[in-house]
C-alpha positions as CSV (number, residue, x, y, z in Angstrom):
1,X,27.7,-27.5,0.7
2,X,27.0,-25.6,-2.6
3,X,30.4,-24.8,-4.1
4,X,28.8,-21.8,-5.9
5,X,27.7,-20.1,-2.7
6,X,29.9,-18.1,-0.4
7,X,29.2,-15.7,2.5
8,X,30.4,-12.2,1.6
9,X,32.9,-10.8,4.1
10,X,30.7,-7.7,4.9
11,X,27.5,-8.6,6.6
12,X,24.8,-6.0,6.5
13,X,23.1,-4.7,9.6
14,X,21.2,-7.8,10.7
15,X,22.3,-10.6,8.5
16,X,24.4,-11.6,5.5
17,X,24.3,-11.2,1.8
18,X,24.8,-14.4,-0.2
19,X,26.2,-14.4,-3.7
20,X,25.5,-17.2,-6.1
21,X,27.4,-17.2,-9.4
22,X,27.0,-19.4,-12.4
23,X,26.8,-18.8,-16.2
24,X,27.7,-15.2,-15.6
25,X,24.5,-14.8,-13.5
26,X,24.8,-13.1,-10.1
27,X,21.9,-13.7,-7.7
28,X,21.8,-11.7,-4.5
29,X,19.7,-12.7,-1.6
30,X,19.2,-10.4,1.4
31,X,19.2,-12.8,4.4
32,X,17.2,-11.1,7.1
33,X,18.1,-12.8,10.3
34,X,20.1,-11.6,13.3
35,X,23.7,-12.8,13.3
36,X,22.9,-14.7,16.5
37,X,19.3,-15.3,15.4
38,X,17.3,-18.1,13.8
39,X,18.9,-21.0,12.1
40,X,16.9,-20.8,8.9
41,X,16.9,-17.2,7.6
42,X,14.2,-15.8,5.4
43,X,15.3,-14.1,2.2
44,X,14.2,-11.5,-0.3
45,X,14.8,-13.2,-3.6
46,X,16.1,-10.8,-6.1
47,X,16.5,-13.3,-9.0
48,X,14.6,-13.1,-12.2
49,X,12.6,-16.2,-11.3
50,X,11.6,-15.0,-7.8
51,X,7.9,-15.7,-8.5
52,X,7.0,-19.0,-10.1
53,X,3.9,-18.9,-12.3
54,X,1.7,-21.1,-14.4
55,X,0.8,-18.2,-16.6
56,X,1.0,-19.0,-20.4
57,X,1.2,-15.9,-22.6
58,X,2.2,-17.5,-25.9
59,X,4.9,-14.8,-26.3
60,X,8.7,-14.7,-25.8
61,X,9.8,-13.8,-22.3
62,X,12.5,-11.2,-22.4
63,X,13.1,-11.1,-18.6
64,X,11.7,-9.8,-15.4
65,X,11.1,-6.3,-14.0
66,X,14.1,-5.1,-12.0
67,X,12.9,-4.3,-8.4
68,X,13.8,-0.9,-7.1
69,X,14.5,0.1,-3.5
70,X,13.4,3.3,-1.9
71,X,16.7,5.0,-2.6
72,X,16.3,4.3,-6.4
73,X,12.9,5.7,-7.0
74,X,10.7,8.5,-5.6
75,X,7.0,8.2,-5.3
76,X,4.3,9.9,-3.3
77,X,1.5,7.6,-4.5
78,X,2.1,4.6,-2.3
79,X,2.0,4.0,1.5
80,X,2.7,0.8,3.4
81,X,0.7,-0.1,6.4
82,X,2.8,-0.6,9.6
83,X,-0.2,-0.3,11.9
84,X,-1.2,-1.7,15.3
85,X,2.3,-1.5,16.8
86,X,0.8,0.9,19.3
87,X,-1.2,-2.1,20.7
88,X,1.7,-4.5,20.1
89,X,-0.2,-6.6,17.6
90,X,3.0,-6.5,15.5
91,X,6.6,-5.6,16.0
92,X,8.5,-3.1,13.8
93,X,11.8,-4.6,14.7
94,X,10.8,-8.0,13.3
95,X,10.2,-6.7,9.8
96,X,12.0,-3.4,9.4
97,X,14.8,-4.9,7.3
98,X,12.3,-5.8,4.6
99,X,10.9,-2.3,4.1
100,X,13.5,-0.5,1.9
101,X,13.6,-3.2,-0.8
102,X,9.9,-2.9,-1.3
103,X,10.2,0.5,-2.9
104,X,7.4,2.2,-1.0
105,X,8.7,5.3,0.7
106,X,6.0,6.2,3.2
107,X,4.7,4.0,6.1
108,X,1.6,4.5,8.2
109,X,2.0,4.4,12.0
110,X,-0.5,4.9,14.8
111,X,0.5,7.3,17.6
112,X,-0.7,5.1,20.5
113,X,-1.7,7.5,23.3
114,X,-2.5,4.7,25.7
115,X,1.0,3.2,25.2
116,X,2.7,6.5,25.5
117,X,0.9,7.9,28.5
118,X,0.2,4.9,30.8
119,X,0.2,7.1,33.8
120,X,-1.5,10.5,33.6
121,X,1.0,13.3,32.8
122,X,4.0,11.0,32.2
123,X,4.9,10.6,28.5
124,X,7.2,7.8,27.3
125,X,7.7,8.2,23.6
126,X,10.7,5.8,23.5
127,X,8.9,3.1,21.6
128,X,7.7,5.5,18.9
129,X,11.0,7.4,18.8
130,X,12.9,4.2,17.9
131,X,10.6,3.4,15.0
132,X,10.5,6.9,13.5
133,X,14.2,7.3,13.8
134,X,15.0,3.9,12.3
135,X,12.5,4.4,9.5
136,X,13.9,7.8,8.6
137,X,17.4,6.3,8.6
138,X,16.3,3.8,6.0
139,X,15.0,6.5,3.7
140,X,11.3,6.1,4.7
141,X,8.8,8.9,5.5
142,X,6.2,8.7,8.2
143,X,2.4,9.1,8.0
144,X,1.4,9.4,11.7
145,X,-2.2,8.7,12.7
146,X,-3.4,10.1,16.0
147,X,-5.5,7.0,17.0
148,X,-6.7,5.9,19.7
149,X,-8.0,6.9,23.1
150,X,-6.7,6.3,26.6
151,X,-8.6,4.5,29.4
152,X,-6.2,6.0,31.9
153,X,-8.6,9.0,31.9
154,X,-12.3,8.8,32.7
155,X,-14.0,9.5,29.4
156,X,-10.7,9.2,27.6
157,X,-12.0,7.1,24.8
158,X,-11.4,3.5,23.7
159,X,-8.0,2.0,22.9
160,X,-9.1,-0.1,19.9
161,X,-11.5,-0.2,17.0
162,X,-15.0,1.3,17.6
163,X,-13.9,2.3,21.1
164,X,-15.3,5.8,20.8
165,X,-13.5,9.2,21.0
166,X,-12.8,11.0,24.2
167,X,-16.0,12.5,25.6
168,X,-15.3,14.0,29.0
169,X,-13.8,17.4,29.6
170,X,-10.9,15.8,31.4
171,X,-10.4,13.3,28.5
172,X,-10.5,15.9,25.8
173,X,-8.0,18.2,27.6
174,X,-5.7,15.2,28.1
175,X,-6.0,14.4,24.4
176,X,-5.1,17.9,23.4
177,X,-2.0,17.8,25.6
178,X,-0.9,14.5,24.1
179,X,-1.4,15.6,20.5
180,X,0.5,18.8,21.3
181,X,3.4,16.8,22.9
182,X,3.5,14.5,19.8
183,X,3.4,17.4,17.3
184,X,6.2,19.2,19.2
185,X,8.4,16.1,19.4
186,X,8.1,15.1,15.7
187,X,7.8,18.6,14.2
188,X,11.0,18.1,12.2
189,X,10.5,14.4,11.5
190,X,6.9,13.9,10.5
191,X,5.2,15.9,7.7
192,X,2.1,13.8,7.1
193,X,-0.6,13.3,9.8
194,X,-3.9,11.5,10.0
195,X,-7.0,11.7,12.2
196,X,-8.8,9.0,14.3
197,X,-9.1,5.6,12.5
198,X,-12.5,4.5,11.3
199,X,-14.4,6.8,13.7
200,X,-17.9,5.8,12.5
201,X,-17.4,2.0,12.8
202,X,-20.4,0.4,14.5
203,X,-21.8,3.9,15.2
204,X,-19.1,4.7,17.7
205,X,-19.1,8.4,16.9
206,X,-21.6,10.6,15.1
207,X,-20.8,13.0,12.2
208,X,-20.8,16.1,14.3
209,X,-18.5,14.5,16.9
210,X,-16.2,13.3,14.1
211,X,-16.1,16.8,12.5
212,X,-15.4,18.7,15.7
213,X,-12.8,16.2,16.8
214,X,-11.0,16.3,13.4
215,X,-10.9,20.1,13.5
216,X,-9.6,20.4,17.1
217,X,-6.9,17.8,16.5
218,X,-5.8,19.4,13.2
219,X,-5.6,22.9,14.6
220,X,-3.2,21.7,17.3
221,X,-0.9,20.1,14.8
222,X,-1.1,23.1,12.4
223,X,-0.4,25.6,15.3
224,X,2.9,23.8,16.0
225,X,3.8,22.9,12.4
226,X,2.0,25.1,9.8
227,X,3.6,23.0,7.0
228,X,2.1,19.8,8.3
229,X,-0.1,17.9,5.7
230,X,-3.1,16.4,7.4
231,X,-5.5,13.7,6.2
232,X,-9.1,13.9,7.5
233,X,-11.9,11.5,8.5
234,X,-10.3,8.0,7.9
235,X,-13.7,6.4,7.2
236,X,-14.4,2.7,6.7
237,X,-15.5,3.6,3.2
238,X,-16.1,6.8,1.2
239,X,-19.4,7.7,2.9
240,X,-20.9,10.8,1.3
241,X,-23.3,11.2,4.2
242,X,-20.3,12.0,6.4
243,X,-18.0,13.6,3.9
244,X,-20.5,16.3,2.7
245,X,-21.5,17.7,6.1
246,X,-17.9,17.6,7.1
247,X,-16.8,19.7,4.1
248,X,-19.8,22.0,4.5
249,X,-18.8,22.7,8.1
250,X,-15.2,23.3,7.2
251,X,-16.3,25.8,4.5
252,X,-18.7,27.6,6.8
253,X,-16.0,28.0,9.4
254,X,-13.3,28.8,6.9
255,X,-11.2,25.7,7.9
256,X,-10.8,23.9,4.6
257,X,-7.2,24.8,4.7
258,X,-6.6,22.4,7.6
259,X,-6.7,19.3,5.4
260,X,-4.9,18.0,2.4
261,X,-6.7,14.7,2.0
262,X,-9.9,12.9,2.7
263,X,-9.1,9.3,3.7
264,X,-11.3,6.3,3.1
265,X,-10.8,2.6,3.5
266,X,-11.9,0.0,0.9
267,X,-12.6,-3.6,1.6
268,X,-14.5,-5.7,-1.0
269,X,-14.0,-9.3,-2.1
270,X,-13.8,-8.1,-5.7
271,X,-11.3,-5.2,-5.5
272,X,-12.9,-3.6,-8.5
273,X,-16.2,-3.1,-6.7
274,X,-17.1,0.1,-4.9
275,X,-15.3,2.6,-7.1
276,X,-18.6,4.3,-8.0
277,X,-18.6,5.7,-4.4
278,X,-15.0,6.8,-4.8
279,X,-15.8,8.7,-8.0
280,X,-18.7,10.5,-6.4
281,X,-16.6,11.3,-3.3
282,X,-13.8,12.7,-5.5
283,X,-16.3,14.9,-7.3
284,X,-17.8,16.1,-4.0
285,X,-14.5,16.9,-2.5
286,X,-13.3,18.8,-5.5
287,X,-16.6,20.9,-5.5
288,X,-15.6,22.2,-2.0
289,X,-11.8,22.1,-2.3
290,X,-10.3,21.6,-5.7
291,X,-6.8,21.0,-4.3
292,X,-7.9,18.4,-1.8
293,X,-7.2,14.8,-2.7
294,X,-8.6,11.4,-1.9
295,X,-6.5,8.8,-0.2
296,X,-7.3,5.1,0.1
297,X,-5.7,4.8,3.5
298,X,-6.2,1.1,4.4
299,X,-7.0,-1.9,2.2
300,X,-5.8,-5.4,1.9
301,X,-6.8,-9.0,2.1
302,X,-5.4,-12.3,3.6
303,X,-3.2,-14.9,2.1
304,X,-5.2,-17.8,3.6
305,X,-8.5,-18.6,5.3
306,X,-8.9,-16.6,8.5
307,X,-11.7,-16.8,11.0
308,X,-12.1,-13.0,11.6
309,X,-11.3,-9.6,10.3
310,X,-12.2,-7.8,7.1
311,X,-12.9,-10.2,4.1
312,X,-12.5,-13.2,6.5
313,X,-13.8,-16.8,6.0
314,X,-12.9,-16.9,2.4
315,X,-10.4,-19.3,0.7
316,X,-7.7,-16.7,0.1
317,X,-4.3,-17.9,-1.1
318,X,-1.0,-16.2,-1.7
319,X,-1.8,-15.9,-5.4
320,X,-5.2,-14.5,-4.8
321,X,-3.8,-12.0,-2.3
322,X,-1.1,-10.9,-4.8
323,X,-3.7,-10.4,-7.5
324,X,-6.0,-8.5,-5.1
325,X,-3.3,-6.1,-3.9
326,X,-2.1,-5.3,-7.4
327,X,-5.7,-4.7,-8.6
328,X,-6.4,-2.5,-5.7
329,X,-3.3,-0.5,-6.1
330,X,-3.7,0.2,-9.8
331,X,-7.4,0.7,-9.4
332,X,-6.8,3.3,-6.8
333,X,-4.4,5.4,-8.8
334,X,-6.5,4.8,-11.9
335,X,-9.4,6.6,-10.1
336,X,-7.2,9.5,-8.9
337,X,-6.5,8.3,-5.3
338,X,-3.3,7.8,-3.5
339,X,-3.1,4.2,-2.2
340,X,-2.0,2.2,0.9
341,X,-1.2,-1.5,1.0
342,X,-2.4,-3.1,4.2
343,X,-0.1,-4.3,5.6
344,X,3.6,-5.0,6.0
345,X,3.4,-8.1,8.2
346,X,0.8,-10.3,9.6
347,X,-1.0,-9.1,12.8
348,X,-1.6,-10.9,16.0
349,X,-4.8,-9.5,17.4
350,X,-5.3,-10.4,21.0
351,X,-7.3,-7.7,22.7
352,X,-10.2,-6.9,20.4
353,X,-13.6,-8.4,19.8
354,X,-13.3,-7.8,16.0
355,X,-10.5,-10.3,15.5
356,X,-9.4,-13.7,16.6
357,X,-5.8,-14.7,16.4
358,X,-3.5,-14.0,13.4
359,X,-4.7,-11.9,10.6
360,X,-2.8,-12.9,7.5
361,X,-2.9,-9.5,5.7
362,X,0.8,-9.1,5.6
363,X,3.2,-9.1,2.7
364,X,5.3,-11.0,5.1
365,X,4.1,-14.2,6.8
366,X,5.0,-13.9,10.5
367,X,4.6,-15.9,13.7
368,X,2.6,-14.6,16.6
369,X,3.6,-12.6,19.7
370,X,4.7,-15.7,21.6
371,X,7.4,-16.2,19.0
372,X,8.4,-12.5,18.8
373,X,6.6,-12.0,15.4
374,X,9.5,-13.6,13.6
375,X,9.3,-13.6,9.8
376,X,8.4,-17.0,8.4
377,X,8.5,-16.2,4.7
378,X,8.2,-13.5,2.0
379,X,4.8,-13.8,0.3
380,X,4.1,-13.6,-3.4
381,X,2.2,-10.3,-2.7
382,X,5.5,-8.7,-1.6
383,X,7.0,-9.3,-5.0
384,X,3.8,-8.2,-6.8
385,X,3.7,-4.9,-4.9
386,X,7.4,-4.5,-5.6
387,X,6.7,-5.0,-9.3
388,X,3.9,-2.4,-9.3
389,X,5.9,0.2,-7.5
390,X,9.0,-0.2,-9.7
391,X,7.1,1.1,-12.7
392,X,4.1,3.0,-11.4
393,X,5.8,5.8,-9.5
394,X,6.3,9.5,-9.9
395,X,8.0,9.0,-13.3
396,X,4.5,8.3,-14.6
397,X,1.4,10.5,-14.7
398,X,-2.2,9.3,-14.6
399,X,-4.2,9.9,-17.9
400,X,-7.9,10.4,-17.0
401,X,-10.4,9.2,-19.6
402,X,-7.7,7.2,-21.3
403,X,-8.5,6.7,-25.0
404,X,-8.5,2.9,-25.4
405,X,-11.1,0.8,-27.1
406,X,-11.4,-2.8,-25.9
407,X,-12.8,-6.0,-27.4
408,X,-12.8,-8.9,-25.0
409,X,-15.1,-11.7,-23.8
410,X,-14.5,-10.5,-20.2
411,X,-15.1,-7.0,-18.8
412,X,-11.7,-5.3,-18.4
413,X,-10.5,-2.6,-16.2
414,X,-8.4,-0.3,-18.3
415,X,-6.3,2.7,-17.2
416,X,-3.7,4.8,-18.9
417,X,-0.5,6.5,-17.7
418,X,2.3,8.2,-19.4
419,X,6.0,8.9,-18.8
420,X,6.4,12.5,-17.5
421,X,9.6,13.0,-19.5
422,X,8.9,11.5,-22.9
423,X,5.2,10.9,-23.0
424,X,5.5,7.1,-23.5
425,X,2.1,5.5,-22.7
426,X,1.5,2.7,-20.3
427,X,-1.8,0.9,-20.7
428,X,-2.7,-1.3,-17.7
429,X,-5.7,-3.8,-17.8
430,X,-7.2,-6.9,-16.2
431,X,-10.3,-9.0,-16.0
432,X,-12.4,-7.2,-13.3
433,X,-15.4,-9.6,-13.4
434,X,-14.8,-11.4,-10.1
435,X,-12.8,-12.2,-7.0
436,X,-9.2,-13.0,-7.9
437,X,-8.9,-16.7,-8.8
438,X,-6.3,-19.2,-7.8
439,X,-5.5,-20.0,-11.4
440,X,-3.9,-18.1,-14.3
441,X,-6.3,-18.7,-17.2
442,X,-6.2,-16.0,-19.8
443,X,-8.7,-14.7,-22.4
444,X,-7.9,-12.9,-25.6
445,X,-8.2,-9.1,-25.8
446,X,-7.8,-6.5,-28.5
447,X,-6.9,-3.0,-27.4
448,X,-6.8,0.0,-29.7
449,X,-5.0,3.0,-28.3
450,X,-5.2,6.5,-29.7
451,X,-2.0,8.5,-30.2
452,X,0.0,5.5,-29.0
453,X,3.7,5.3,-29.8
454,X,5.2,1.9,-29.1
455,X,8.4,1.2,-31.0
456,X,9.2,-2.1,-29.2
457,X,6.0,-3.0,-27.4
458,X,6.1,-5.4,-24.4
459,X,3.4,-7.1,-22.3
460,X,4.2,-7.2,-18.6
461,X,2.7,-9.3,-15.8
462,X,2.6,-7.5,-12.5
463,X,2.5,-10.7,-10.4
464,X,5.7,-12.5,-11.7
465,X,7.2,-9.4,-13.2
466,X,7.6,-11.2,-16.5
467,X,8.3,-9.0,-19.5
468,X,7.2,-10.5,-22.9
469,X,7.8,-9.2,-26.4
470,X,4.5,-8.6,-28.4
471,X,4.9,-10.2,-31.8
472,X,4.7,-7.9,-34.8
473,X,1.8,-9.8,-36.2
474,X,-0.2,-8.7,-33.2
475,X,0.4,-5.0,-33.8
476,X,-1.5,-2.8,-36.3
477,X,-0.9,0.9,-36.8
478,X,-2.9,3.5,-38.7
479,X,-5.0,6.6,-38.4
480,X,-3.2,7.8,-35.3
481,X,-4.0,4.6,-33.5
482,X,-2.1,1.4,-32.4
483,X,-4.0,-1.9,-32.1
484,X,-2.8,-4.8,-30.1
485,X,-4.7,-7.9,-31.4
486,X,-5.3,-11.0,-29.4
487,X,-3.1,-10.2,-26.4
488,X,-3.7,-12.2,-23.2
489,X,-5.7,-10.8,-20.3
490,X,-6.4,-12.4,-16.9
491,X,-7.6,-11.4,-13.5
492,X,-4.4,-9.8,-12.4
493,X,-3.0,-6.6,-13.9
494,X,-0.9,-6.7,-17.0
495,X,0.3,-3.6,-18.9
496,X,1.6,-2.7,-22.4
497,X,4.4,-0.2,-22.8
498,X,7.6,0.2,-24.7
499,X,10.6,-1.8,-23.6
500,X,12.8,1.3,-23.3
501,X,10.7,2.4,-20.3
502,X,11.7,-0.6,-18.2
503,X,14.6,-2.0,-16.3
504,X,14.7,-5.7,-17.1
505,X,16.6,-8.6,-15.5
506,X,17.4,-11.4,-18.0
507,X,16.1,-14.9,-17.2
508,X,18.9,-17.5,-17.4
509,X,18.4,-19.7,-20.5
510,X,15.7,-17.5,-22.1
């Protein structure tokens, strides 16, 4: 019915591309529904006004950050959670079309022993083959976690959270065979591996058991693929009381070389809390193995009130979720950790005592299993993550101990990065005082940056992607410093950089 909309003759793999033209603006929407699928398709909105906001900056808007797909950028900092498919709490086929446009190159999968070896000695990797092959064809890389156990074997361990690792001789030998089969099968397809998920949850496994199990599993993978990069521990949070004896044992047995990362998870209502432990963990890890890194391997929050799961029973909204994810992502890399966004799509937990029904952690809102996990909408958090990744990727380098002086009525988180080619600074900041709010009220902040070079400074909002020109009267230079006076700050990340560093979409009429 709209005379300015037409269906392009070439449909992409599972849907159509619509083009809307007017006033020399071309807006492209990726319609992600099967050709014979649902009547009302969900879209990724690539227009400059894809996120509506009540944010008032008092500055002229120049446009919106240009999103970048995985084939347009390279980054090793970010991973996207695509977990629980092994237990069929989500369906990769329902959301796979949405992955490349997000810009995150690596996805986390769980190996799913119990789904692969339902009958002892008979391996059926077809379900996992399809996911790994499809993801690689889309330009994605795999981080494959070896969780969980297999009740088909006595003492084979639990299939879900806090189920316990294999304990019997029969169970451990069966585990070894399965890990070997998986490592052989994906030797040329999977570089990054991970150990058992949250092994210490509810005291399911002790430190000695966790350490021994990590080593035996990593040794199997390394024997088959010496180039494999392996992440250790996968703890609920960075617990020094587990990390230190683990590292000590590795050093005593000359096995530090087995692991490239220590992985921790990070769930706090205020995403800026808990980093004291991360800093201590990083210092501890580097004292044993300077080349080993920390990896925040699972962290996210819901987009609405949910009755169960991490950070449940809180009045989350899509805006709060978007702010939370952006703060967590930039807080992680600002503390020297790689970072994972949990998770791609909502999860329908049905066979665990830890959860009850749908967990709305996804960047995509989806229906439950009875409706084949169909995508209902693209959430605000999807676009916020897309904005972060489009700028904070391998073109930037983290600047520890960033030289920035701050004056503000609210406590600000402040981190620095610089372009690896030209040294252009990127100063990112936000109000870290509380849980993300459901409003966009700002406070005034003054930031003085040493050795800053900003020819055409801009202020950028990570939630909407809005790019704003900083007026000349707000900029003062002298004595090797640049001061930005009375610029807005709020409880979502904003950053200041030079316009030349950004790809910007113009906003029609502005």
